[in-house]
C-alpha positions, -999 to +999 in steps of 0.1 A: -102-004-190-064-017-196-061-059-203-030-064-182-001-085-196+012-115-181+046-095-177+027-070-157+014-091-134+038-116-132+056-085-122+031-072-099+033-104-080+072-100-074+070-072-062+040-065-036+056-089-010+085-065-007+064-037-005+040-049+018+075-053+039+085-025+036+059-006+045+048-029+074+083-017+085+076+015+088+047+010+105+059-013+134+085+024+134+057+045+137+039+022+166+071+023+184+076+058+182+037+060+191+042+036+226+075+055+235+073+088+226+031+094+224+010+119+244-010+101+276-007+076+297+005+042+292-031+027+285-039+054+261-012+048+240-019+012+242-053+021+229-044+046+207-020+023+185-050-005+191-074+015+170-042+021+150-039-012+143-076-019+132-071+008+106-041-004+090-048-041+092-073-032+057-051-015+039-037-029+007-001-025+025-009-052+059-028-074+028-047-078-004-065-101-026-043-110-054-064-104-082-057-093-122-088-080-128-080-054-095-043-046-099-050-013-116-068-005-090-049-020-063-018-004-076-038+030-074-051+022-036-010+016-026-002+047-039-026+064-022-019+048+013+018+059+005+029+022+007+044+027-027+048+059-057+046+062-094+084+060-090+080+020-082+061+015-108+097+025-137+095-018-143+061-019-156+041-011-188+037+024-202+007+011-207+002+005-172+020+036-157-006+060-180-039+041-166-025+040-130-021+083-135-056+084-146-070+069-126-053+088-098-063+117-120-095+110-119-101+105-081-111+067-087 
């Protein structure tokens, strides 16, 4: 697999917090919508939210263990979870973008 450059690793570390913050902001909006307008009783909505929180907290958009060796796979997971898109990678080296596209294509 591709060796991640120091420049791309630094860029990833700089961007991940903003990506996660934006994703969690979106999740918060979805939670509010679920609580306000979801189906069922108040307790039904509460427990639906509880289940959703349990699932969402495992998303790399919420928490991630940063590792240079796992960066490409983490980016793939972020894209698959809807945290970021390929456009968010425009500042990265073309080799990184190509490797991520290949991993997404291979469904890794």
